[in-house]
Structure formats: structure tokens, C-alpha cells
MIKOLVO-930072 format. One record per residue (C-alpha): residue in one letter; x, y, z. Coordinates in pm, 1 decimal, always signed. Last residue first. Example, Ala and Ser with C-alpha at 12.3 -4.5 7.8 and 13.67 -1.06 7.14 Angstrom:
[rec s,[+1367.0,-106.0,+714.0]] [rec a,[+1230.0,-450.0,+780.0]] 
// end
This chain:
[rec p,[+10396.0,+13954.6,+11527.0]] [rec v,[+10139.5,+13785.2,+11296.4]] [rec d,[+10099.2,+14033.7,+11011.1]] [rec a,[+10170.3,+13793.3,+10723.8]] [rec f,[+9972.4,+13509.7,+10879.9]] [rec v,[+9652.9,+13550.3,+10674.3]] [rec s,[+9871.8,+13525.9,+10365.4]] [rec t,[+9814.0,+13654.9,+10011.6]] [rec e,[+9743.6,+14027.2,+10052.6]] [rec q,[+9984.5,+14086.9,+10341.7]] [rec a,[+10247.7,+13888.6,+10148.0]] [rec p,[+10273.1,+14168.9,+9894.9]] [rec l,[+10111.4,+14119.9,+9553.9]] [rec p,[+10320.3,+14148.1,+9239.5]] [rec q,[+10210.2,+14442.2,+9024.2]] [rec d,[+10317.0,+14321.2,+8677.5]] [rec a,[+10630.0,+14105.2,+8688.8]] [rec r,[+10460.0,+13818.2,+8868.4]] [rec t,[+10631.1,+13703.8,+9189.2]] [rec e,[+10362.7,+13722.6,+9459.2]] [rec l,[+10066.5,+13640.5,+9237.5]] [rec y,[+10255.2,+13354.7,+9071.7]] [rec f,[+10351.7,+13198.2,+9403.6]] [rec r,[+9988.0,+13227.5,+9512.2]] [rec y,[+9888.7,+13034.7,+9199.2]] [rec l,[+10139.1,+12763.0,+9290.7]] [rec l,[+9983.9,+12756.3,+9636.1]] [rec n,[+9641.5,+12729.5,+9476.2]] [rec q,[+9741.6,+12418.3,+9284.8]] [rec a,[+9871.4,+12247.6,+9598.5]] [rec a,[+9557.6,+12347.4,+9787.6]] [rec v,[+9331.2,+12203.4,+9519.3]] [rec m,[+9532.2,+11880.8,+9520.0]] [rec r,[+9541.9,+11855.5,+9897.9]] [rec y,[+9172.7,+11928.1,+9931.1]] [rec r,[+9084.8,+11653.7,+9684.6]] [rec s,[+9298.6,+11397.0,+9864.5]] [rec s,[+9137.5,+11486.3,+10195.3]] [rec a,[+9317.8,+11665.6,+10473.6]] [rec r,[+9469.1,+11627.1,+10818.1]] [rec m,[+9293.5,+11308.4,+10930.3]] [rec d,[+9390.8,+11126.4,+10612.2]] [rec s,[+9327.7,+11130.4,+10239.3]] [rec l,[+9606.5,+11042.9,+9996.9]] [rec p,[+9758.7,+11252.0,+9722.0]] [rec k,[+9785.5,+11125.7,+9363.8]] [rec y,[+10068.9,+11350.9,+9250.1]] [rec d,[+10262.8,+11452.9,+8939.2]] [rec q,[+10001.6,+11422.0,+8664.3]] [rec k,[+9748.1,+11629.3,+8859.9]] [rec l,[+10022.6,+11887.6,+8910.4]] [rec a,[+10003.3,+11955.8,+8535.7]] [rec e,[+9687.2,+12160.2,+8588.5]] [rec m,[+9870.4,+12404.9,+8811.5]] [rec a,[+10158.7,+12421.2,+8563.6]] [rec l,[+9920.4,+12513.1,+8281.5]] [rec r,[+9753.6,+12776.8,+8497.6]] [rec a,[+10090.3,+12929.9,+8590.6]] [rec t,[+10184.8,+12953.9,+8222.4]] [rec a,[+9855.4,+13127.5,+8140.9]] [rec l,[+9900.7,+13365.2,+8433.5]] [rec t,[+10236.6,+13467.0,+8295.0]] [rec w,[+10599.8,+13388.4,+8372.5]] [rec p,[+10719.6,+13345.7,+8013.4]] [rec q,[+10799.2,+12983.7,+7924.4]] [rec s,[+11138.2,+12811.7,+7902.7]] [rec e,[+11043.3,+12558.5,+8173.6]] [rec l,[+10706.5,+12611.7,+8339.0]] [rec a,[+10505.1,+12324.5,+8193.3]] [rec h,[+10806.1,+12095.3,+8231.5]] [rec e,[+10830.2,+12188.9,+8599.8]] [rec a,[+10462.2,+12104.8,+8645.6]] [rec a,[+10516.5,+11765.2,+8485.7]] [rec p,[+10830.1,+11701.1,+8691.3]] [rec a,[+10674.0,+11777.8,+9032.7]] [rec r,[+10947.7,+11713.1,+9287.7]] [rec a,[+10899.8,+11490.7,+9590.4]] [rec p,[+10883.5,+11481.7,+9969.0]] [rec t,[+10809.3,+11114.5,+10032.4]] [rec a,[+10499.5,+10894.0,+10036.8]] [rec a,[+10321.1,+11158.8,+9830.1]] [rec m,[+10140.6,+11493.2,+9858.0]] [rec g,[+10235.6,+11588.2,+10213.7]] [rec g,[+10553.6,+11762.4,+10101.9]] [rec y,[+10585.4,+11935.7,+9768.9]] [rec a,[+10860.7,+12035.0,+9528.7]] [rec v,[+10879.5,+12253.3,+9215.9]] [rec r,[+11208.4,+12334.8,+9041.7]] [rec a,[+11223.5,+12542.0,+8724.1]] [rec n,[+11576.2,+12575.5,+8585.5]] [rec r,[+11495.5,+12866.5,+8355.2]] [rec i,[+11173.7,+13065.8,+8316.5]] [rec l,[+11173.3,+13327.8,+8040.7]] [rec g,[+11158.9,+13706.4,+8085.2]] [rec d,[+11510.9,+13765.7,+7958.8]] [rec d,[+11634.3,+13507.2,+8209.9]] [rec l,[+11407.4,+13447.0,+8510.2]] [rec r,[+11546.7,+13188.2,+8750.5]] [rec f,[+11327.8,+12926.3,+8912.7]] [rec a,[+11216.6,+12816.4,+9255.7]] [rec f,[+10896.7,+12685.2,+9406.9]] [rec a,[+10830.1,+12524.8,+9743.3]] [rec a,[+10519.5,+12359.6,+9884.2]] [rec c,[+10398.2,+12213.9,+10213.4]] [rec v,[+10057.2,+12050.6,+10231.1]] [rec a,[+9857.8,+11923.7,+10529.8]] [rec s,[+10141.1,+12043.4,+10744.4]] [rec i,[+10185.2,+11934.1,+11103.5]] [rec d,[+10128.3,+12204.0,+11362.9]] [rec q,[+10354.5,+12378.9,+11611.8]] [rec d,[+10255.2,+12738.3,+11550.7]] [rec f,[+10021.9,+12896.2,+11295.6]] [rec r,[+9744.3,+12641.5,+11334.3]] [rec k,[+9534.9,+12436.7,+11087.9]] [rec s,[+9818.1,+12376.7,+10845.2]] [rec l,[+9929.7,+12493.9,+10502.3]] [rec k,[+10298.4,+12575.8,+10461.9]] [rec y,[+10454.3,+12780.8,+10184.6]] [rec s,[+10801.9,+12814.0,+10035.3]] [rec r,[+10898.2,+13085.4,+9787.3]] [rec f,[+11170.5,+13150.1,+9531.3]] [rec c,[+11220.9,+13364.1,+9220.9]] [rec l,[+11591.2,+13390.7,+9133.2]] [rec g,[+11692.6,+13663.7,+8888.5]] [rec s,[+12052.1,+13685.4,+9011.2]] [rec v,[+12162.4,+13387.1,+9214.3]] [rec p,[+12091.4,+13291.2,+9574.5]] [rec l,[+12334.7,+13051.3,+9747.7]] [rec p,[+12323.7,+12679.1,+9671.5]] [rec v,[+12257.7,+12460.8,+9978.3]] [rec r,[+12515.6,+12192.8,+10060.1]] [rec m,[+12400.3,+11964.2,+10342.1]] [rec g,[+12597.2,+11767.8,+10596.5]] [rec q,[+12741.4,+11442.8,+10728.6]] [rec v,[+12445.7,+11215.8,+10659.1]] [rec f,[+12540.5,+10860.6,+10755.3]] [rec e,[+12679.6,+10544.2,+10600.0]] [rec g,[+12753.9,+10212.7,+10771.6]] [rec t,[+12522.8,+10016.6,+10542.6]] [rec q,[+12432.9,+10236.3,+10247.5]] [rec l,[+12199.7,+10532.3,+10281.0]] [rec a,[+11956.0,+10569.5,+9990.2]] [rec n,[+11643.9,+10625.1,+10197.4]] [rec k,[+11325.4,+10454.4,+10310.0]] [rec q,[+11076.2,+10631.7,+10536.7]] [rec y,[+10804.0,+10586.1,+10271.6]] [rec g,[+10996.3,+10527.1,+9953.0]] [rec l,[+11334.7,+10583.3,+9787.9]] [rec y,[+11421.2,+10921.1,+9936.5]] [rec f,[+11778.0,+11044.2,+9886.9]] [rec d,[+11725.8,+11127.2,+9520.0]] [rec e,[+11536.9,+11448.9,+9606.0]] [rec l,[+11830.2,+11559.2,+9821.5]] [rec a,[+12078.4,+11531.7,+9535.8]] [rec l,[+12363.4,+11304.7,+9642.0]] [rec t,[+12722.3,+11378.7,+9734.5]] [rec r,[+12984.0,+11122.7,+9830.8]] [rec t,[+13221.7,+11085.9,+10122.7]] [rec h,[+13490.0,+10831.4,+10214.3]] [rec e,[+13670.1,+10803.8,+10547.6]] [rec a,[+13432.8,+10540.6,+10691.8]] [rec r,[+13100.2,+10598.8,+10511.2]] [rec r,[+12991.7,+10957.8,+10464.2]] [rec l,[+12703.6,+11125.0,+10284.0]] [rec v,[+12711.3,+11492.4,+10184.4]] [rec l,[+12362.6,+11589.0,+10075.3]] [rec q,[+12298.1,+11826.1,+9784.5]] [rec t,[+12037.5,+12101.9,+9791.6]] [rec g,[+11888.1,+12221.5,+9462.0]] [rec l,[+11687.0,+12517.6,+9595.6]] [rec a,[+11358.3,+12340.3,+9524.8]] [rec i,[+11482.5,+12037.1,+9719.5]] [rec l,[+11573.0,+12253.7,+10019.8]] [rec a,[+11233.5,+12422.4,+10013.6]] [rec p,[+11045.8,+12093.1,+9980.2]] [rec m,[+11259.6,+11925.4,+10250.9]] [rec a,[+11229.2,+12160.1,+10545.4]] [rec d,[+10860.9,+12100.8,+10615.8]] [rec g,[+10887.3,+11728.5,+10679.7]] [rec i,[+10549.4,+11595.9,+10564.5]] [rec p,[+10677.2,+11275.9,+10404.3]] [rec s,[+10900.1,+11224.6,+10711.6]] [rec g,[+11254.3,+11149.2,+10601.8]] [rec n,[+11436.3,+11054.4,+10920.5]] [rec a,[+11758.2,+11164.8,+10751.4]] [rec i,[+11624.6,+11507.3,+10654.0]] [rec n,[+11490.9,+11598.6,+10997.2]] [rec g,[+11805.5,+11458.3,+11154.9]] [rec g,[+12025.4,+11673.1,+10932.0]] [rec l,[+11822.2,+11983.8,+11014.7]] [rec t,[+11866.8,+11915.7,+11383.2]] [rec g,[+11619.9,+11896.6,+11671.1]] [rec a,[+11695.5,+12035.4,+12016.8]] [rec n,[+11649.0,+12411.6,+11986.4]] [rec r,[+11398.4,+12369.2,+11703.6]] [rec i,[+11186.8,+12152.8,+11933.3]] [rec p,[+11213.6,+12412.6,+12209.4]] [rec f,[+11104.2,+12690.6,+11965.5]] [rec s,[+10813.3,+12499.9,+11817.7]] [rec a,[+10753.5,+12290.4,+11502.2]] [rec f,[+10847.6,+12485.6,+11186.7]] [rec r,[+10618.8,+12788.1,+11189.7]] [rec r,[+10880.4,+13049.9,+11277.5]] [rec q,[+11134.3,+12920.0,+11026.7]] [rec m,[+10868.5,+12882.9,+10759.3]] [rec e,[+10770.5,+13247.2,+10803.9]] [rec h,[+11131.7,+13359.6,+10758.1]] [rec l,[+11200.2,+13135.7,+10458.5]] [rec q,[+11154.1,+13417.8,+10202.5]] [rec e,[+11451.9,+13590.4,+10367.2]] [rec y,[+11673.7,+13352.0,+10173.6]] [rec r,[+12040.5,+13413.8,+10257.7]] [rec q,[+12002.3,+13532.1,+10617.8]] [rec v,[+11695.6,+13308.0,+10638.2]] [rec l,[+11914.4,+13004.5,+10568.6]] [rec a,[+12157.5,+13086.2,+10849.4]] [rec s,[+11873.2,+13140.5,+11096.0]] [rec y,[+11712.5,+12819.6,+10970.6]] [rec a,[+12026.0,+12622.2,+11049.5]] [rec d,[+12064.6,+12778.8,+11394.2]] [rec n,[+11704.7,+12712.0,+11495.8]] [rec l,[+11703.6,+12364.9,+11340.2]] [rec s,[+12015.6,+12271.4,+11531.5]] [rec v,[+12337.2,+12199.9,+11340.6]] [rec g,[+12428.7,+11831.1,+11366.4]] [rec a,[+12408.0,+11758.6,+10993.6]] [rec g,[+12666.0,+12027.9,+10921.3]] [rec i,[+12548.0,+12309.5,+10698.7]] [rec c,[+12750.7,+12419.1,+10394.6]] [rec l,[+12609.3,+12725.8,+10216.1]] [rec v,[+12721.7,+12706.9,+9853.1]] [rec g,[+12858.1,+12963.1,+9609.6]] [rec d,[+13218.3,+12842.1,+9628.4]] [rec d,[+13219.4,+12759.0,+9999.7]] [rec e,[+13013.3,+12929.2,+10266.4]] [rec d,[+13026.3,+12814.1,+10626.9]] [rec m,[+12837.5,+12622.8,+10893.0]] [rec d,[+12990.2,+12377.6,+11139.0]] [rec h,[+12797.3,+12167.0,+11389.6]] [rec l,[+12884.1,+11824.9,+11247.9]] [rec g,[+13253.9,+11915.3,+11254.8]] [rec a,[+13309.7,+11829.1,+11619.3]] [rec v,[+13074.2,+11550.2,+11723.1]] [rec r,[+12904.9,+11627.4,+12055.1]] [rec g,[+12537.8,+11589.4,+11955.0]] [rec v,[+12589.6,+11281.6,+11738.1]] [rec h,[+12449.4,+11027.8,+11985.4]] [rec i,[+12494.4,+10667.2,+11875.6]] [rec l,[+12223.1,+10445.4,+12021.8]] [rec q,[+12207.8,+10067.2,+12045.9]] [rec p,[+11930.3,+9868.1,+12214.3]] [rec l,[+11643.4,+10091.6,+12105.3]] [rec e,[+11328.5,+9910.0,+12219.6]] [rec r,[+11007.2,+10070.5,+12100.8]] [rec l,[+10735.4,+10179.2,+12341.3]] [rec q,[+10546.6,+10344.0,+12052.4]] [rec k,[+10454.7,+10659.2,+12242.6]] [rec t,[+10737.6,+10735.3,+12487.8]] [rec v,[+11004.9,+10530.7,+12310.1]] [rec w,[+10939.2,+10607.1,+11944.8]] [rec l,[+10848.0,+10956.0,+12062.3]] [rec g,[+11207.9,+11022.7,+12164.8]] [rec i,[+11320.8,+10923.4,+11815.3]] [rec d,[+11144.2,+11222.2,+11660.2]] [rec t,[+11254.3,+11514.3,+11877.0]] [rec g,[+11554.6,+11315.4,+11997.1]] [rec g,[+11793.3,+11598.6,+11918.3]] [rec a,[+12058.2,+11388.1,+11740.3]] [rec l,[+12036.5,+11011.4,+11773.7]] [rec l,[+12175.4,+10764.1,+11520.1]] [rec r,[+12014.3,+10424.0,+11569.8]] [rec a,[+12252.7,+10131.5,+11589.0]] [rec d,[+12209.3,+9850.4,+11335.7]] [rec p,[+12542.3,+9918.8,+11163.4]] [rec y,[+12731.9,+9900.3,+11494.8]] [rec d,[+13100.8,+9867.6,+11406.5]] [rec l,[+13064.4,+10062.4,+11082.1]] [rec r,[+12867.3,+10346.8,+11239.3]] [rec l,[+13109.0,+10340.8,+11533.8]] [rec q,[+13397.7,+10390.9,+11291.5]] [rec a,[+13228.8,+10684.0,+11118.8]] [rec l,[+13144.3,+10847.1,+11452.2]] [rec e,[+13502.5,+10815.1,+11573.1]] [rec s,[+13627.7,+10964.2,+11245.7]] [rec l,[+13377.7,+11248.4,+11270.1]] [rec t,[+13506.3,+11335.0,+11613.8]] [rec r,[+13370.7,+11344.6,+11969.5]] [rec p,[+13169.6,+11024.1,+11984.4]] [rec a,[+12863.6,+10982.2,+12209.6]] [rec f,[+12786.6,+10612.8,+12245.0]] [rec f,[+12493.9,+10443.2,+12419.6]] [rec l,[+12461.4,+10066.4,+12455.1]] [rec q,[+12171.8,+9867.1,+12601.0]] [rec e,[+12240.8,+9504.2,+12690.4]] [rec g,[+12246.5,+9576.8,+13062.7]] [rec h,[+12286.5,+9952.4,+13086.4]] [rec r,[+12596.6,+10072.6,+12909.1]] [rec y,[+12751.3,+10414.1,+12854.0]] [rec n,[+13047.3,+10503.4,+12635.3]] [rec f,[+13145.2,+10868.9,+12588.4]] [rec t,[+13394.7,+10889.0,+12304.6]] [rec d,[+13711.4,+11088.7,+12366.5]] [rec t,[+13815.5,+11426.2,+12502.6]] [rec r,[+13535.7,+11458.6,+12752.3]] [rec r,[+13428.0,+11790.0,+12898.4]] [rec l,[+13307.5,+11780.5,+13258.7]] [rec t,[+13574.4,+12021.4,+13389.7]] [rec d,[+13475.3,+12269.3,+13117.8]] [rec l,[+13119.8,+12252.5,+13244.4]] [rec q,[+13225.6,+12397.2,+13578.5]] [rec g,[+13422.3,+12674.8,+13410.3]] [rec a,[+13126.0,+12759.2,+13189.2]] [rec l,[+12906.5,+12776.6,+13499.3]] [rec a,[+13149.4,+13012.3,+13672.7]] [rec q,[+13161.3,+13238.4,+13367.1]] [rec e,[+12787.1,+13226.6,+13321.3]] [rec d,[+12710.7,+13354.7,+13667.9]] [rec l,[+12338.4,+13390.4,+13600.5]] [rec t,[+12210.2,+13743.0,+13635.0]] [rec l,[+11924.5,+13867.1,+13848.4]] [rec r,[+11813.9,+14207.8,+13718.3]] [rec p,[+11628.0,+14442.8,+13947.3]] [rec s,[+11255.8,+14421.2,+13864.1]] [rec d,[+11105.5,+14568.0,+13544.7]] [rec f,[+11257.4,+14297.4,+13322.5]] [rec m,[+10993.2,+14039.9,+13412.6]] [rec a,[+10726.2,+14288.5,+13302.4]] [rec h,[+10745.1,+14215.0,+12928.5]] [rec a,[+10722.5,+13839.3,+12974.9]] [rec a,[+10451.9,+13889.8,+13237.0]] [rec d,[+10238.8,+14076.0,+12982.0]] [rec v,[+10292.2,+13785.5,+12742.1]] [rec i,[+10164.9,+13552.4,+13013.2]] [rec p,[+9867.5,+13780.5,+13080.3]] [rec r,[+9780.7,+13779.0,+12707.1]] [rec y,[+9835.0,+13407.0,+12647.3]] [rec g,[+9503.4,+13270.2,+12767.3]] [rec t,[+9445.8,+13205.3,+13134.0]] [rec c,[+9349.0,+12840.3,+13132.6]] [rec r,[+9480.4,+12589.3,+12878.3]] [rec c,[+9810.7,+12746.0,+12777.2]] [rec l,[+10035.9,+12542.5,+12549.3]] [rec n,[+10410.2,+12607.0,+12561.7]] [rec g,[+10613.8,+12540.4,+12247.7]] [rec s,[+10541.9,+12874.4,+12079.3]] [rec l,[+10632.0,+13060.7,+12398.3]] [rec t,[+10976.3,+13175.4,+12281.9]] [rec d,[+10844.0,+13261.3,+11936.3]] [rec h,[+10568.9,+13476.5,+12084.9]] [rec i,[+10816.1,+13649.7,+12314.0]] [rec d,[+11060.9,+13723.7,+12032.3]] [rec a,[+10773.9,+13853.1,+11816.6]] [rec l,[+10669.8,+14087.7,+12097.1]] [rec t,[+11023.5,+14220.7,+12103.9]] [rec p,[+11266.5,+14122.8,+12375.8]] [rec r,[+11417.4,+14383.0,+12606.9]] [rec e,[+11779.9,+14488.1,+12626.6]] [rec g,[+11925.5,+14694.8,+12910.2]] [rec a,[+12173.1,+14426.7,+13012.5]] [rec q,[+12187.4,+14160.7,+12742.2]] [rec q,[+11889.2,+13936.6,+12684.2]] [rec k,[+11948.9,+13560.6,+12667.3]] [rec n,[+11906.3,+13515.3,+13041.4]] [rec y,[+11547.4,+13639.0,+13033.1]] [rec l,[+11470.0,+13432.2,+12720.7]] [rec a,[+11585.0,+13115.2,+12900.1]] [rec w,[+11383.1,+13221.2,+13205.2]] [rec l,[+11079.9,+13274.4,+12980.9]] [rec s,[+11094.4,+12915.2,+12857.6]] [rec m,[+11150.3,+12801.6,+13217.9]] [rec v,[+10852.8,+13000.5,+13345.0]] [rec f,[+10622.7,+12869.1,+13073.5]] [rec g,[+10719.4,+12513.1,+13161.7]] [rec p,[+10673.5,+12578.4,+13532.4]] [rec t,[+10327.1,+12726.5,+13458.4]] [rec c,[+10175.9,+12429.3,+13274.4]] [rec f,[+10026.1,+12270.0,+13584.5]] [rec g,[+9972.1,+12597.0,+13768.5]] [rec c,[+9597.0,+12560.3,+13816.8]] [rec q,[+9556.7,+12928.4,+13730.7]] [rec s,[+9868.1,+13108.3,+13608.7]] [rec g,[+9956.5,+13430.7,+13428.8]] [rec h,[+9779.2,+13659.6,+13673.0]] [rec h,[+10002.8,+13956.4,+13592.8]] [rec d,[+10163.0,+13986.1,+13935.5]] [rec v,[+10206.8,+13611.3,+13972.2]] [rec m,[+10368.5,+13564.6,+13630.0]] [rec a,[+10588.1,+13868.0,+13696.4]] [rec q,[+10698.1,+13717.1,+14026.1]] [rec q,[+10796.5,+13393.8,+13851.3]] [rec v,[+11013.4,+13569.7,+13592.8]] [rec p,[+11156.2,+13802.7,+13860.6]] [rec h,[+11265.6,+13493.2,+14059.9]] [rec l,[+11053.3,+13432.1,+14368.0]] [rec a,[+11191.3,+13501.3,+14712.2]] [rec g,[+11298.2,+13222.7,+14945.6]] [rec n,[+11598.8,+13411.5,+15079.6]] [rec p,[+11839.4,+13196.3,+14878.8]] [rec q,[+11629.8,+13249.5,+14561.3]] [rec r,[+11414.9,+12974.7,+14410.0]] [rec l,[+11477.2,+12965.9,+14034.7]] [rec d,[+11665.5,+12635.4,+14044.9]] [rec e,[+11349.2,+12442.7,+14138.0]] [rec v,[+11197.1,+12548.9,+13805.0]] [rec t,[+11451.2,+12330.9,+13629.4]] [rec f,[+11806.4,+12388.5,+13507.7]] [rec l,[+12037.8,+12118.7,+13372.6]] [rec a,[+12405.2,+12169.7,+13296.1]] [rec k,[+12588.6,+11963.1,+13035.2]] [rec g,[+12876.0,+11714.8,+13018.2]] [rec d,[+12648.7,+11411.7,+12990.1]] [rec l,[+12289.6,+11528.7,+12950.4]] [rec t,[+12242.8,+11312.0,+12638.5]] [rec p,[+12261.8,+11008.2,+12868.9]] [rec l,[+11916.6,+11098.2,+13013.3]] [rec f,[+11720.9,+11077.3,+12689.7]] [rec q,[+11535.1,+11395.1,+12594.4]] [rec i,[+11172.4,+11329.4,+12497.5]] [rec c,[+10989.3,+11437.7,+12814.2]] [rec a,[+11251.2,+11698.2,+12908.2]] [rec n,[+11139.7,+11928.4,+12626.9]] [rec v,[+11407.3,+12189.4,+12556.8]] [rec a,[+11488.7,+12550.4,+12650.0]] [rec k,[+11842.4,+12635.5,+12544.6]] [rec l,[+12134.0,+12801.0,+12724.3]] [rec a,[+12461.4,+12832.0,+12532.5]] [rec l,[+12800.3,+12884.5,+12695.2]] [rec k,[+13093.7,+12952.8,+12464.9]] [rec g,[+13383.3,+12707.5,+12434.1]] [rec d,[+13411.3,+12736.9,+12057.0]] [rec h,[+13262.3,+12389.9,+12010.7]] [rec d,[+12961.4,+12494.1,+12212.8]] [rec l,[+12959.3,+12467.3,+12588.8]] [rec e,[+12633.8,+12345.2,+12732.1]] [rec g,[+12334.5,+12467.6,+12928.4]] [rec v,[+12001.3,+12288.3,+12924.3]] [rec v,[+11678.1,+12461.0,+13021.8]] [rec v,[+11366.8,+12267.5,+13118.0]] [rec t,[+11022.5,+12246.3,+12958.8]] [rec c,[+10806.0,+11958.8,+13084.8]] [rec a,[+10471.7,+12141.7,+13057.0]] [rec g,[+10567.7,+12232.7,+12699.3]] [rec c,[+10255.7,+12088.3,+12533.4]] [rec d,[+10401.0,+11927.9,+12220.1]] [rec g,[+10721.3,+11746.1,+12310.0]] [rec e,[+10577.3,+11395.0,+12300.5]] [rec a,[+10510.7,+11303.1,+12663.7]] [rec c,[+10180.3,+11496.3,+12647.3]] [rec g,[+10160.8,+11647.8,+12993.4]] [rec e,[+10439.1,+11558.0,+13232.9]] [rec k,[+10533.0,+11830.9,+13476.3]] [rec t,[+10862.1,+11983.9,+13596.5]] [rec g,[+10808.6,+12097.4,+13955.5]] [rec r,[+10838.8,+11734.4,+14055.6]] [rec c,[+11200.2,+11720.9,+14161.9]] [rec h,[+11186.4,+11378.4,+14325.7]] [rec l,[+11543.5,+11307.6,+14207.4]] [rec d,[+11457.7,+10956.2,+14095.6]] [rec e,[+11092.8,+10962.3,+13986.1]] [rec r,[+11036.7,+11323.9,+13886.5]] [rec l,[+11374.3,+11427.3,+13754.3]] [rec y,[+11466.4,+11088.0,+13610.7]] [rec q,[+11135.6,+11052.4,+13431.4]] [rec l,[+11166.1,+11402.4,+13285.2]] [rec v,[+11523.0,+11343.8,+13166.3]] [rec t,[+11396.7,+11043.1,+12977.9]] [rec r,[+11513.0,+10686.4,+13030.1]] [rec t,[+11622.5,+10558.1,+12690.5]] [rec t,[+11973.0,+10455.5,+12797.5]] [rec p,[+11826.4,+10272.8,+13094.1]] [rec q,[+11969.7,+10384.9,+13429.6]] [rec e,[+12239.3,+10193.5,+13615.4]] [rec a,[+12474.9,+10488.0,+13644.9]] [rec v,[+12439.4,+10857.7,+13719.4]] [rec e,[+12691.4,+11108.1,+13846.6]] [rec h,[+12551.2,+11446.8,+13949.3]] [rec v,[+12778.5,+11750.6,+13964.1]] [rec k,[+12666.6,+12020.3,+14206.4]] [rec g,[+12485.9,+12352.8,+14231.0]] [rec q,[+12133.7,+12241.3,+14154.5]] [rec y,[+12232.2,+12035.9,+13848.9]] [rec y,[+12560.0,+11978.0,+13663.4]] [rec f,[+12589.5,+11663.1,+13455.2]] [rec r,[+12786.8,+11339.9,+13456.2]] [rec i,[+12662.4,+11012.1,+13309.1]] [rec n,[+12890.6,+10732.8,+13425.8]] [rec h,[+13139.8,+10579.9,+13186.5]] [rec t,[+13182.6,+10222.9,+13064.8]] [rec k,[+13516.5,+10104.6,+12930.5]] [rec m,[+13493.4,+9850.5,+12649.6]] 
// end
């Protein structure tokens, strides 16, 4: 098997890398090998944002995309064919600060400076995203900074800097030249990289991926690394065989087909949620509160589903909407209801050599009542204690096709059959809601852990169903401002 070098564009030139472990992180390589120590290590799990860098790549239509990601959990071989930008890149030829950096200085957005490079790189990505004359909204700025933790100044001066960075003359990135450089790094076949006994593959087509999955059934599929990266940095696990799905054509497609939104398993969380929110605006808050912006840039909806965390926030909503998975083995595909995919704690129904190719989410229908709620201690970047989703169709005042799903209540995201039975074919009244709330005790025996007690989880689950009733009842439904403390968060 031919072995390739890792090739990526950084600081004005193409770097070729060999003889590095496949699980070496971008952060380790920057600091220890390139001695570019502006990028900091804080948590080594993608939470604090001190390691934020920007990665540029060509999408499958040949367009340049710049995304802020966490260098501490990105494996070095995933940079192949991409451009890397760190705080060192912002230094101007005459030594001047970039407008993003100058704004941070002018508005006192830094004290010790440890987290500042990460903030600067998140803001630099936002700066380059804006078209000439455009300015981000306050919500845009808050979302952009959701993955960067501030320990000193507080966020107000940093937000002020985000507004002020557009006051100086604009410095534009030569995207056309960068796209041309990246085009020369494009591979037309599978990227194969070896370090000792470690193997790393990055196929280009679904057929190549399917064959690799058969040839290496014990290999770990790697998408954004937002979960798997922690297996290395925190659990010190050995991952001898990795198959990276980030460059597979077809896994990043989204389209509508016969009343269904089809989402490829490789679509990023940010892009997938954007598509879902266009169809289900009720998911807007969930989109903003799912992890952080850099995590959503790197992580994929398919990876979130396949890894099957019992508190994965995407699954309850997708289950309630009746999502089907498209599973592939070799050249054969099958569909499976999402709720049937989970067999136990982090156990799924994938056969040997099979992988998740995509998701099929039904589009809204007339009379649909749908909501998804998340309970956690913080607005941004926090793990749910309970996540709930409810969906049914009202037909002549009666509930049809009731679907109730929760995360955090069992070993897997799961439906609530007793509660659904209490709702089915009943009028949507307070009495019906009360019966369904009581029926939840038959559906779940939640555990107690550091996030919440069993009793709290049950009471919270019942109250979320009650909130759903208050927001969707026929007589004077309550607006979100009266049921959610987060409704007015910009």
C-alpha cells in the first residue's frame, strides 16, 4: 500500500509531514514541532477555546470555507489538503496588529492573554465571513464566541472589540489565491498514511469508504473528532486504524426528496442544524445551545448519531420527527428507524462492515405540533440533564401519531410509549397532558449522577411535557418568552 505524506498550507507555504502518529493533535504539532506557541492548551477536550485555530478547505463545489475549530482534538492527518491559520498569521508585514487584535487591545479585551489568541481566531473567522459593508449582529457575535471561555475580563469588552474590529480599514484575505493553492493539494483517490502500525485512510468516494469498512472492520470511523479526540487526549486510548470520512463525496449532500430532508452523515452540525431550522424553526434554540460554534463546525450530525451518547441532544428531536437512518454495507443500503438503532449503552444495530450513510427527516405536515427542549446549567456548551422532544399531528382536535422522546433518562435516547399511548386519539387538553405526564413514570427509571438526581430528572421530564402543552394548547398558547428564561438571549 502506498503511503502519502500529510500536506497542508500554513504561513505562506505547503508543509509536508511524515513520521508523526496518526493521533497526534494539531495543537501538539504546532507547539512542539513548529514551535508556534501562540495557540494555547487549556482543557485538551474542546471546551475552553484557548486552542482555537481556523481551517480553510474547498468544499465539494470548489468553494473556500473557513471554520474555527479546536486544535486540541483535531488529529494532524485530517489537515491533509487544507489550510491552517493561527494567531501567528495575523501579524502584518510591517509588524502592525490585525484589526481584530487592535480592537481587543483598544477595548481592553485581554488580561493575562492566555485565552486571547483563541478569541482572536474565532473573531478572525467571523471577520472574514462578513461581506464588505456587512457587520455581524450581537447574536452572531455571541454564537461565534460560544466556544471561547473568558476567565478575566468578562465578555463585554470582547464583544465591544467584535463590533469595533470593522471600524478600521478592511484587511481582506486573498481567497482566490488560497483556493488555487488548495486546489493543487486536492487528491483524487484515497489518502493513505502510516506511522508504524498505525493506519489512517481518507477515502474520496462512498465506494472507497464502503470497501475500506469491509477491509478494516475494526477501524474507527472518524468525522470531526469532537468525541473521538477526547478518547486520545483524556482516556489515552490507542486507535490503530482510523478511516476519516471528511472528504467523502456524497456524505456532505443535503436535498429534499418526496417529503423528506436527506442529510448526509458527513454534514457538519452547523450546516445540518441550519437546514433543519429552515424547516423546523422550533429547533433554533437547540441549534444555538448544541455544544459550541467550533464544535458544531467540526462535528457531524451522523457522527453524533453513530456514537450514540445517551445525552446526545440531536436524537430526541430526530426520533420525535420520525427520522430514518440510511445504513450502508458494500454496495447495499437499508433504512432503519432512528429509535431502533440503539440497542444499549453505546451499542447500536450496525452490522460488521456497515456504516451510517445519511439521515432521512420527514418534512413538516399540516397540523404538526413540535417542540424540543434542553435542560442544563448553562445556556452555551453544556451537557443536558434532560433533553425532550414532542411531536404529534392534530386532526379535528384529536392527537394523531404522538411521538415523545427523551435523552438523559435512560441508557440510550428513547421513546416514551406509555406517554404516547396516553396522548394518542385524545383531545389536546390539560387533562390529557396530565395523564401523559404521569405515564412517563412507566417509561423511564432515570439514574442519578453529577448532573441531576433521578427525582429531578423525572420531575423535569414531566414539566417539559407540561411546557409543551402550554406552548401549543389551542386556547391562548403561551409564547416562548413566558416559558423559557433563554427566550430573549440575543
